[in-house]
C-alpha positions in Angstrom: 92.0 56.8 166.5 92.7 58.6 169.7 91.1 61.9 170.6 94.5 63.6 170.6 95.4 62.3 167.2 92.1 63.5 165.8 92.6 66.9 167.3 96.1 67.1 165.8 94.8 66.3 162.4 92.0 68.9 162.6 94.4 71.6 163.5 96.4 71.2 160.3 93.7 72.7 158.0 93.3 75.7 160.3 97.1 76.3 160.3 97.2 75.9 156.5 94.4 78.4 156.1 96.0 81.1 158.2 98.7 82.2 155.8 96.2 82.3 153.0 93.9 84.5 155.2 96.9 86.8 155.9 97.7 87.0 152.2 94.1 87.9 151.3 94.2 90.6 154.0 97.5 92.0 152.6 96.1 91.9 149.0 93.0 93.6 150.2 95.0 96.4 151.8 97.1 96.9 148.7 94.0 97.0 146.5 92.3 99.5 148.9 95.4 101.7 148.9 95.7 101.6 145.2 92.0 102.5 144.9 92.4 105.5 147.2 95.5 106.6 145.2 93.6 106.2 142.0 90.6 108.2 143.3 92.9 111.0 144.6 94.8 110.9 141.3 91.6 111.4 139.4 90.7 114.4 141.4 94.0 116.3 141.6 97.3 116.3 139.8 99.3 116.9 142.9 100.4 113.4 143.8 101.6 112.6 140.3 103.2 116.0 140.0 105.1 115.6 143.2 106.3 112.1 142.2 107.5 113.4 138.8 109.1 116.4 140.5 111.1 114.2 142.9 112.5 112.1 140.0 113.3 115.2 137.9 114.9 117.0 140.9 117.3 114.1 141.5 118.2 114.0 137.9 118.7 117.8 137.7 121.0 117.9 140.7 123.1 115.0 139.2 123.3 116.7 135.8 124.3 120.0 137.3 127.1 118.3 139.3 128.3 116.7 136.0 128.4 120.1 134.3 130.3 121.7 137.2 133.3 119.7 136.3 133.5 121.4 133.0 133.2 125.0 134.1 136.4 126.8 133.2 138.5 128.8 135.6 137.6 132.1 133.9 136.7 134.7 136.5 133.1 135.8 136.4 131.1 138.5 138.0 128.0 136.8 139.5 124.8 138.4 140.7 122.7 135.7 142.2 119.0 135.7 143.2 118.3 139.1 141.6 114.6 139.8 142.2 112.7 140.8 139.0 109.2 140.4 140.6 107.4 140.0 143.9 106.8 136.3 144.0 109.9 135.4 146.1 112.3 132.9 144.8 110.0 132.2 141.9 110.8 135.6 140.4 114.6 135.7 140.7 117.4 135.4 138.2 121.1 134.6 138.3 123.4 136.7 136.2 126.9 135.8 135.0 129.3 138.1 133.2 133.1 137.8 132.5 134.9 139.8 135.2 137.1 141.3 132.4 134.1 142.9 130.7 134.3 146.6 130.3 130.8 147.2 128.8 127.5 145.5 128.0 127.6 142.1 126.3 125.3 140.1 124.1 123.0 138.3 126.5 121.7 134.8 126.7 118.5 134.5 128.8 118.0 130.9 129.6 114.7 129.3 130.8 115.1 126.0 132.7 113.2 122.9 132.0 111.5 120.3 134.2 108.2 119.4 132.5 106.8 122.7 133.7 106.5 121.3 137.2 110.0 121.0 138.5 113.5 122.5 138.0 115.1 125.8 139.0 117.7 128.2 137.6 120.4 126.5 139.6 120.1 123.5 137.3 121.4 125.5 134.4 123.8 127.8 136.2 126.9 125.7 135.4 126.1 125.7 131.7 125.6 129.5 131.8 129.0 129.9 133.5 130.5 128.0 130.6 128.8 130.3 128.1 129.7 133.4 130.1 133.3 132.5 130.0 133.0 132.7 126.2 132.3 136.4 126.4 128.5 136.7 127.0 126.3 137.9 129.8 124.1 134.9 130.7 121.0 134.9 132.8 119.1 132.0 134.3 115.5 132.8 135.1 113.1 131.3 137.6 109.4 131.2 137.2 106.5 129.6 139.1 106.1 126.0 138.2 102.9 124.0 138.4 100.8 123.0 140.2 101.7 126.0 142.5 101.3 128.3 139.5 98.8 127.9 136.7 99.4 128.7 133.0 99.9 131.3 131.7 101.4 132.7 134.9 104.9 131.7 133.9 104.6 133.4 130.5 103.7 136.7 132.3 106.5 136.3 134.8 109.1 135.7 132.0 107.8 138.8 130.2 108.3 140.7 133.4 111.8 139.2 133.6 112.6 140.6 130.1 111.2 144.0 131.1 113.5 144.0 134.2 116.5 143.0 132.1 115.8 145.7 129.6 115.3 148.3 132.2 118.4 147.3 134.2 120.6 146.5 131.3 123.5 148.7 132.4 123.8 147.3 135.9 123.4 143.7 134.6 126.0 144.0 131.9 123.4 143.4 129.2 123.4 144.7 125.6 119.7 145.1 125.4 119.8 145.2 121.6 121.3 141.7 121.5 119.1 139.3 123.5 119.1 135.6 122.8 116.3 133.5 124.3 117.2 130.0 125.2 115.8 127.0 127.0 115.8 123.3 127.5 112.9 120.9 127.5 109.9 122.7 128.9 112.1 125.8 129.0 112.6 125.5 125.3 108.8 125.5 124.9 108.7 128.6 127.0 111.6 130.2 125.1 109.9 129.5 121.8 106.6 130.9 123.2 108.3 134.1 124.4 110.0 134.5 121.0 106.7 134.0 119.2 105.1 136.6 121.5 107.8 139.1 120.7 107.7 138.5 116.9 104.0 138.0 116.2 101.5 140.7 116.8 98.6 138.3 116.2 100.0 135.9 118.8 100.5 138.7 121.3 96.9 139.7 120.9 95.7 136.1 121.4 97.7 135.9 124.6 96.6 139.4 125.6 100.2 140.2 126.5 102.3 143.2 125.5 105.8 142.0 124.8 108.4 143.6 127.1 111.0 143.9 124.4 110.8 144.7 120.7 111.5 142.2 118.0 114.6 144.0 117.0 116.1 143.3 120.4 115.7 139.6 120.0 118.6 138.4 117.8 118.3 134.6 118.2 116.9 131.6 120.0 118.5 128.4 121.3 116.1 125.5 121.7 117.2 122.2 123.2 115.0 119.1 123.5 111.8 121.1 123.6 108.0 120.7 123.1 106.3 122.7 120.4 103.2 120.7 119.5 100.9 119.9 122.4 98.5 117.9 120.2 101.3 115.5 119.4 102.1 115.3 123.1 98.5 114.5 124.0 98.7 111.4 121.7 101.5 109.8 123.7 100.7 106.7 125.7 102.5 104.5 128.2 104.7 105.9 131.0 105.8 108.9 128.9 102.2 109.7 128.1 101.1 109.5 131.7 104.0 111.7 132.8 103.4 114.4 130.3 99.7 114.4 130.7 100.0 114.6 134.5 102.5 117.4 134.2 100.3 119.4 131.8 97.3 118.9 134.1 99.4 120.3 137.0 100.7 123.2 134.9 97.5 124.1 133.2 95.1 123.5 136.1 92.8 121.5 133.9 92.5 118.0 132.5 91.2 119.4 129.2 94.4 121.3 128.4 94.7 119.5 125.0 91.3 120.7 123.9 91.3 124.3 125.1 93.3 127.4 124.8 96.2 126.1 126.9 97.3 123.4 124.4 96.5 125.7 121.4 98.5 128.7 122.6 101.4 126.5 123.9 101.8 124.9 120.5 104.2 127.4 119.0 104.7 125.3 115.9 101.3 126.6 114.9 102.0 130.3 115.7 105.6 130.9 114.5 106.0 133.3 111.6 108.7 134.3 109.1 109.8 136.9 111.7 110.8 134.3 114.2 114.5 134.9 115.1 117.3 132.8 113.7 117.3 129.6 115.7 119.6 126.8 116.9 117.6 123.7 117.7 118.8 120.3 118.9 117.7 117.0 120.4 119.2 113.6 121.0 118.4 110.6 118.8 117.4 108.6 121.8 114.9 111.2 122.9 111.4 110.6 121.5 110.7 114.3 121.7 113.3 114.9 119.0 111.3 113.0 116.4 107.9 114.1 117.7 108.7 117.8 118.4 112.2 119.2 117.6 112.6 118.0 114.0 109.0 119.0 113.0 109.6 122.5 114.6 112.9 122.9 112.7 111.1 121.9 109.5 108.3 124.4 110.1 110.8 127.2 110.7 112.7 126.3 107.6 109.4 126.3 105.6 108.8 129.8 106.8 112.2 130.9 105.7 113.6 131.3 109.2 117.4 130.8 109.4 117.7 127.5 111.3 120.8 125.7 112.6 120.2 122.1 113.6 122.1 119.6 115.6 120.4 116.3 115.2 122.0 112.9 115.2 121.3 109.9 112.9 118.7 107.5 114.2 121.3 104.6 114.6 123.9 106.9 116.3 125.6 105.3 119.3 125.4 106.0 122.1 121.8 106.8 122.0 121.6 110.4 123.2 118.9 110.9 125.8 116.6 113.8 126.6 118.7 116.8 127.8 121.8 115.1 126.3 123.4 118.6 125.8 124.0 118.9 129.5 125.8 115.6 129.9 129.2 117.2 129.2 131.1 114.0 130.0 129.8 112.8 126.6 131.8 113.9 123.5 128.5 114.5 121.6 127.4 117.0 124.3 130.7 118.7 123.9 130.1 118.9 120.1 126.7 120.4 120.7 128.2 122.9 123.2 130.8 124.1 120.7 128.2 124.4 118.0 126.0 126.5 120.3 129.0 128.8 121.0 129.7 129.1 117.3 126.0 129.9 116.7 126.0 132.6 119.4 129.2 134.1 118.0 127.8 134.1 114.5 124.7 136.0 115.4 126.0 138.5 118.0 128.7 141.2 117.9 131.0 142.5 120.6 
C-alpha cells in the first residue's frame, strides 16, 4: 500500500468523527442553556410569567378583534382611561353609556382575566360596548397584574375603583344602588372575591379591608370561566398545572401560595355566604376549569340558598367550548350565553 493511500484511509475516521463532535457540542450547549433556564426558573417566576403573558396577550387581542365585529351601531358615550388611582395605566377604567341615557343606569363593573399576570381592560371593551347598547353603564377596570404587583394589591385597587365609581356616580352615569360585579377567568375570581368582601364581614376582617360599597348596592355578579378553589388548582399537573402554578407564583410573590393565606383567601368557594348576591355563572364544556371550579362554585352557592343562574353545557356537547368561550361571538353558543347574560342583567336590575 502506498503512503498516499494509507493517508487517505486514515483521514476517513477523522472526517467521520467531526460531525459527531459537532453534534456533541450542540447537545452540550442545549443542555447548558436548559440548565441555566431551569436554574433561573427555580429562582424567579419572571421568565415563565413573561412567556405565558405573551401567549395570553396574542389570544386576547385576537378575541377582542372577533368581538369587535359584533358590536352594534348604537351610539355610546365613552370615557376612556379614567384614572381612579395613582398607579398610572394600572389604575384606570373605561366607561361606556348609551348616548341616549338621560340619567344614571344600572352598572356592570367588569374585571378582566389573564391568569392574574396578563390582560387589560381593552380586552373586554368590545363586550362591554355590546352590553352598554342594551341600556347599561359598563365599566372595564384595570389593576396591577403580577409579577409587577403582588397579591393582594389588585384587591385593594379594585376596592379603590369601586370607591371612585360610588363617589363619581353622577358623572359616570352610574346608578350606585345597582352595581353588578362581573369578570372572566382570573377576573371572575377577583369579582367573586370582591363580592365576598362586600357581603361577608368575617371575610372583610380576615382581608383587613373595609369594603368601598355596601352589600345593598351590589345587586348581582356575573362569573365566566373562573377560579374559586385554589387547592384544586394546586393539584393540577401537566402543562396546565405548570402554567397556573407559575402564574400564581408570579401573582402571589411566593412559591408557597397554596399553603399560606394567599391560596386560602383567594378560594372564595370557602368564604361565600348566604348573603352573596344573585349570580350568573358559566363555563365551556371543553374547559377543565368548568368541571374543577365553576360547577363546584355554582353548587356551593346553591347549597347556601343563593339564587344562581347557570349556563353549562353537556359534557359531549359539540363543538367543545374552550376557556373564555363566551367571548368567541362567532360561535352560536357564545351568542346564546350573551343573550342569557343580558336576560339575567335585565331580570335583576331596574331602569
